[in-house]
N, C-alpha and C positions, 0 to 999 in steps of 0.2 A: 121198931127202931127207925129213926130218920136216916134215909140213905145218905144225906149230906154230912152226918155226924161221923167223925173219924176218931180213932184211938191210937195213941202212940204206944210203941212197944215198951213193955216194962211198967206201964201205968195201969192202975186199977181200971177195970172196964166201966165203972160207973162214973168216971171223970171224963167228960167230953172235951175235945180240943176245938177251938174256934176255927172255922173254915177260913182259908186264905182270902176269899172274897169279902167276908165280914171284917177281916183284919184291915184290908185295904180301905174299906168304907170308914172304919174307925180312924185310920191314919189321916184320911182326907178330911174328916170332920174335925179332928184335932188341929190340922194345918189351917183349916178355915177359921177356927176359933182364934188361933194364934195370929192370923192376919188381921182379924177384926180387933184384936186387943192391942195391936201395935200403935204407939203414939210417939214415934221418934220425931225429933225436931231437926235432926241433921243426918247427913250420910254416915257419919261415924257411929252415931247411936243406932242406926238401922242395921249397919253391918254387924255390930256387936250383938244386937238383938237376935239376928238370924244365925250368926256363925260362932258366937261366943268370944271372939277376939277380932281385932282389926288388923288382920294380916292376909296376905295373898295365899290361898290354899295351894298345897302342892299337887293335888289331884284336880284335873280339869273338870271332872264330873261334879265335884263338890263346888267348884267355882261357878259352874252353870246353874246349879241349884240356888246359890246365893244371889247371883245376878238376876235370876228369875223373880226373886222376891224383892230385891232392893231396887233394881233398875228396870224391871218390866220386860226382861228378855223373854221372848216367846209371845208377848202380848203387843208391845210396841213394834210396829213394822220396821222402824228405822234403826232399831238396836240389833246389830248383826254380829254373830260370832262365826268366823271362818276357820274351821278345823282343818289342819294340815299335818304333815310329817316332815320334819327337818332333821337331817343327820340321824335318821332312824328313831327320832323321839317325837311323841305326839305334841302338837302345839296348837294354839288357838289365837286368832287375831280378833280383838274386840274393837269395834268402831261404830260411829253413827253414819248412816247413809245420808249423803248430802253435804256433810261437813268435811269430807276427806278428799284429798287430791288423788284421784285414781292413778295418775301417771306415776307419781312418786311411790305410792304403795306397791304398784306392780313391779317397779324396778327393784325395790327392796326384797319382795317375795321371790322374784326371779333369781336374785343372787343367792338367797338362802336355799333355794331348791338344789343348788349345785353341791351342797355340803354332803359329806359322807360321815359315817360314825367315827372315822379315824381323825377327822378334822377338829373334833371337839373332845375335851377331856371330861371324864366322869366327874360330876359334881361341879364342873365349871362351864357347863354348856352355855348358860345365859351370858356369862362374862365374855366367853370367847366369841359368841355371836355379836354382842354389842361392840366390842373393841376392834374386831378384825373383819367382820363380814357384813356389817350394816353400813352401807355408804350414805349416811345422812348426817346433817350438821347437828340438829337439836335432838339429842338422844339422852334419856335419863333412866336410871334404874331405881325402882320404887318397891318398898315392901308393904306399905299400908294399902289395903284394898280400897279404903274410903277415898284416898287421894287419887288412886287409879280411876275410880268411877267419876269423881268430880272433873278430872282432866279429860276423860273421854267425853263427858257431856259438854266440854268446851270445844270438842272437835279433834282431840288427840287420839291416835291409835295406841292400843296396848297389846303387846305380844306376851303370851304366857307359854311356858315350857313345862311339860309334865315332870314333876319331881323338884321343881324350883319354887322357892317361897318368895320370889320377887318377880316383878314384871318389867318389861322394857317399854317405855313411853316414847313414841315417835311423833314429833310435832309435824303433822301433815295437814294442818288445817287449811280450809279454803272456804271462807265465809262469803255469803252472797253480798255483793257490794254494788251500790248504784254509782253512776259516773259522777265526777266532780262537777258541780254547778255553782254559779254565783248565788249567794244567799238572797232570798227574795226581800228580806227586811233591811239588809245593809248594803244595798246597791250603791255603786259609785260610778261617776262618769269616766274617770281615769283610774285605773288600778287593776289588780289581779282579779281574775274571774273564777278562781277556785274557792271552794268553801268546804267546810267540814261535812263528813258523812256520818252514818250510824256505826261505823267500824272504828274502834279506838286506835288500832294499829295505824290505820290510814291517817287519822287525825294527828297522831304523834309525828308521823313522817312529814306531814305538811308543815309542822312547826319546826322540826329539825332541819328542814330544807332552808329555812330562813334564819335560824339561829344555830350556826355551826360552832358553838362554844362548848368546849369540854366540860365547863362548869354547869351546863344544863343537865339537871338531874330529873329522872322520870321514875318515880316510885309507884309501884302498882300493888293494890290491895284488893281483896275480895270482900264484898259487903252483901249480907243476906244469907240466912241459913239455907234457903231453898233456891234462890236465883243465882247465888254466887257471882254477882255482878262485878266486873272488873272496874275499879276506880283508880285512876292515875293522878298523881300529884306532881306538877311540873314547877320548877323554880330554878333560878341560876344561883348556885351555891355561894359564890363570893359577892353577890349583890343583895339577895333577899334577906330579910330579917329572920334569923333562925328561931327566934322565939315564936313568931307568927307561924312559921313552917311547922314547928313542933306542936303548937296548939291545934292547928288544923289536922295534922296527922293523928294526934291523939284522939280527937273527936271522931274521926272516921273509924279508927280501930276499935273504939269503945261501943260502936253501934251494935245493937242486938235486935235486928229486924228480920222478918221473913224474907224480904227482898226489896228490890227497887225496880218494879216493873215499869214505872213511869220515868225512870232515869234521873237526870240531874235535878229536876224540880223537887222530887221527894228527898234527895240528898240535901238540898238546901234547907228544907224545912227541918230536917233532922239535926243539922249541925250549926245552922246560922240563925235563920228567922223562925223561931219556934212559936211565936205568939200570933196575935191578930193584927199586928201593925201592917198597914197596906203597902208601905214603901219598901222596895227591895234593898237588900244589903249586899247583893252580888251583882256584877254586870255579866249578862249573857252576850256571847258573841259567836258568830258562825264564820268569822273571817280569820284565817291563819295569820295574815299580816297584822291585824289588830292585836291578836294574842301575842305575837312576837314582840311588838312594840311595848306592850304592858310588861312582859317578862323582863325586858331591858330596863324598865323603870323600877324593878324590884317587886312587882306584883307576884302573886301566887295563883296558879291556874289549876283547876280541878276538872278532869275529864271523866265522863261516865260512859261506859260502853252502851251502844244502842241509842245514844243521844247525839244529834247533829250539832248541838250547841255546847259550849264549855262555860264554866264559871270563872270569873276573874275576881280576886279578893286581895286586899280590902278595896272598897269603893265608896264614893261619896255621891251626894246629890248632883254636884256639878260634873263629876265624871260621867254620869248617866246622860248628861245633856250634850256630850260631844260625839262627833261622827267622823268616820274616816275621810269623808269627802273634804273636810276642812284642811287636812294635811296633804291632800292631793292637788291643791291650788297654791297660788302664791300666798305669802304672808298677809298681804293686804286683803286679797279676796277671801282668804280663809277666815280672817277676822270679821269681814263683812257677813259672811255666811253664818258665822257663830253668833253674831249679834241678832241676825234675823231669826235664827233658831231660838235664841233666848226670848226674843219678843213673842214668838209663837207659843212657847211654853208658858210665859206669863199670861198671855191672852187666854190660853186654855184653862187657866186657874181662876183668874180674877176679872176677866172682861164681863162676863154675865153677872156676877155679884155686884160689880161697880155700877153697871147700868141699872140693875134692879134697885140699888140704893138711890140712884138719881130719880127713879120713877116713884119710889115710896116717899122720898123727901125732895120734891122738885125745888125747894128753896135752896138746896145745895148746888143746884146746877147753875153754872155761870151763863150769862146771856149768850156768849159765843157758842155754847153747846146746846142751844135750843133745837138745833137740827137733829139731835139724837133721838127725839120723839119720846114716847109714841105720838104719832100725829092723829091717831083715831083710836077709839075704843073697840074692844072685841067682846064676844059673848062669854068668854072664859077669862078669869083673872090672870094677871101676868104670871104669877108663880105657878098656876095650874098649866099655863101654856108651856113654860119652861120645863116642868116635870114631864109633860107629855112628849115634848120634843126630845128631852134627854133619854127617856126610855125608848123612844122611837129610833134614835140614832144607835143605841145599844142593840136594839132588835135587828136593825139593818146590818150592823156589824156581824152579829152572830149568823144572820142569814147569808151574808157574803161568804162566810167560812164554809157553809154547807152547800152553797150554790155551785153547780158546775160552771167552769170558766166560760163556755159559750153563752150562758144565760146571765152572767154577772152584769153585763152592760144593760141588758133589758131590765133587770131588777133595779139598777140605778136610775134608769129613766122613769120607771113606775114610781119610785120613791120621790124623785125630784118634781115630776110634773103632776102626776095624778094625786099624790098625797099632799105635798107642800103647796102647790099652786091652788089646788081646789080648797084646801083648808083656809087659805088667806081670802080667797074670793067669797067664800060662804060666811066670812066674818068670825070664824072660830079663832084664828090667830091674827096677830098684827104682823106687818112686814118686818119690823125691827127684830122681833123674836126669832124669825127664821134666819134673818141676815146674821145676827150676832151669834146665834147657835152654830151656823155654818162656819163662821170664823173660828169659834172655839174648837169645833170638831177638827178643822184643818190644823190648828195648833197642836191638838192631841196627836194627830197622825204624823205631824212633823217631828214629834219627840223621838229621838233615836232609840231609846229604850222602850219597848212595848209595855213592860211592867210599870215603868215610871209614868207612862201616859195613862194607864188605867188608874193608878193611884191618884194622879192629878185630877182625873175626872171625878173621883169620889170626893175629893176636897172641894171641887167646884159645886157639887151637888149639896154638900153640907153648908157651904157658905151661902148658897142661894136660899135654902130654907131658913138659916139663921138671920139673914138680911130681911127676908119677907116677914118674919115673926117679930124681930126686935129692932129693925132699922139699923141706925148707926152703931148702936151698942152691939148688936149681933154681928155685924161685919168686923168691927174692931176686935171684939173678944174672940171670934172665930179665927181671924188672921193671927192673933197673938198665940192662941193655943196651937195653931199649926206650927208656928216657928218654934215654940217650946217643945212640941212633940218631936220635931225633926232634930232639934238641938240635943235632946236627951236620947235620941236614937243612936246607938253606938255601933260602929263598924269595927269590930276587933279593937275595942278600947280607943277608938278614934272618933272625933266628932263627925257626924253625918253631914253637917253644913260647912266643914272645913273647906276653904280657908276664910269663909265669911264669919263663922263663929267656931273657934276663936279666930280673930282677924289676923291675917298675914298679908301685908300689902304686896310683897313680891310674888307670893303664890297666887294671890287674887289677880295680879297682872297677867300671870300665865294662863289663868282661866279666861279672862276677858279678851286677851289678845293672843292670836296665834303667831308666836314669835318666829323669826327666821331660824333655821336649823342651827347655825353656828353661834347664835346668841343664847341658845338654851343649853347651858353647860352643866346644870345640876339636876339631879333626880328629885321628884317631889318628896318633901320632908315627911308627909303622911305615912309613907311606906317604911320609914325607919331603916333605910338601906345601910348596909355595911360599907359599900362604896358609893359615895355621894356624887362623884363627878362622872359625867358622860364622855369626856374627852381627855386626852393627855395634856400635860402642862404646856407643851409646845403649841398644840392646836388652840388651847385656851388663850395663849398670848396673841396668836394670830387673829383669833376671833375678836379681841378687844380693840385691835388697831384698825 
């Protein structure tokens, strides 16, 4: 007989009992198979899978087992459960290390340690602690374990008491935040130097500091089954079009994604620009003053946590061509800067195709433009030179992103001197190609919207190829298709080229001229605002005189 085989009293001797060690092995094997079989898409499904119901268990031992499977307790070093005793009752504090304000938590725990069993009533321990003995502002009582886990993953602490089927959530979050800096893309000579960060609460506070209107609403939703990313919708209730607000809100709530690890750009593709069209339908900004001014115009702002930029909707092609610097100067100088910027954007799109057209068909060139060249021939055809330089500029742009700052200047010198100058001297390129390509590149970088600049660059490339292949017909047909494409491109049921198509003389004047503050009394009609006027009737009458 095997010495490990045991028999229970009252059972026939020929029926062996499984040893405890083998039972433990079988249980571990069954648990392993259950883990491998789990295919939960959300925290709720995972809690129900392991616990049978989505409720906070009354026993802390059961809670720890569930958290071990759902949340990785015991495996992830930053998931911490601090077990204590308050008022003679076992308790546990669940939190993430690094997201918790230690000072606030220590103050709360210190106060709870003074409790005696007489201070709390049987069956009401959790309520008594929350209402009378926890000196904190943001406190909530929750019965669903899935909500507790999701909130803890956001940085909130959860307090469990033995025998209670609910938990107390304490908002003691402390996110890692970088200092406020001026955005690198939207710099101004005069103006505020603060910009958005990767923390959504900080970004909302920066906007509220500038718009102290009780009508400014901030609605927050969570997107993503796994990431639970915070997405906030900002609008001024008595100005913004409620139909547009409801449309954006509905699209965000209907999203069924695993998450938004890349932030606002993924959200834009999910709710706005779903196709292959290169032109952006939202305006990105990292400046709180720009966002505040657009909110007062009736626009809708979408913020995504972990993204230092926000989305402004709806927008048009001409909105993307404007910059905050124009409004920081006088009306005259602002108009001048705006026209210079429009000229740069036009040059980035059409300068190279037009010059290519004059090279392919020299009979179209007026005598006064003979200086445009080319004055000499090169070993590579003109279209080949343009394509090489186009791809070279893009390669340099990508290299500049990955080059450390101290080496960026050296890389620019290498590109300008060693590559450009030597290519011209060896006869591979003509001087005019390098010159006009530099002007077009400057126009692209002068475009306020980075996304619009990239889209214009693709249009320039297509027009270059069409002009080289088909001459005048290629340029005319390509330009016509571009205008048709932008006209049919809709920004929340509004024309992308408004106010040029459909034409509105008054609105087009607002685009071409940066009017003085007191003469701009009405909000853009594109936004379909509920309140069209920017000033009161008395101020309007003063502004007209």
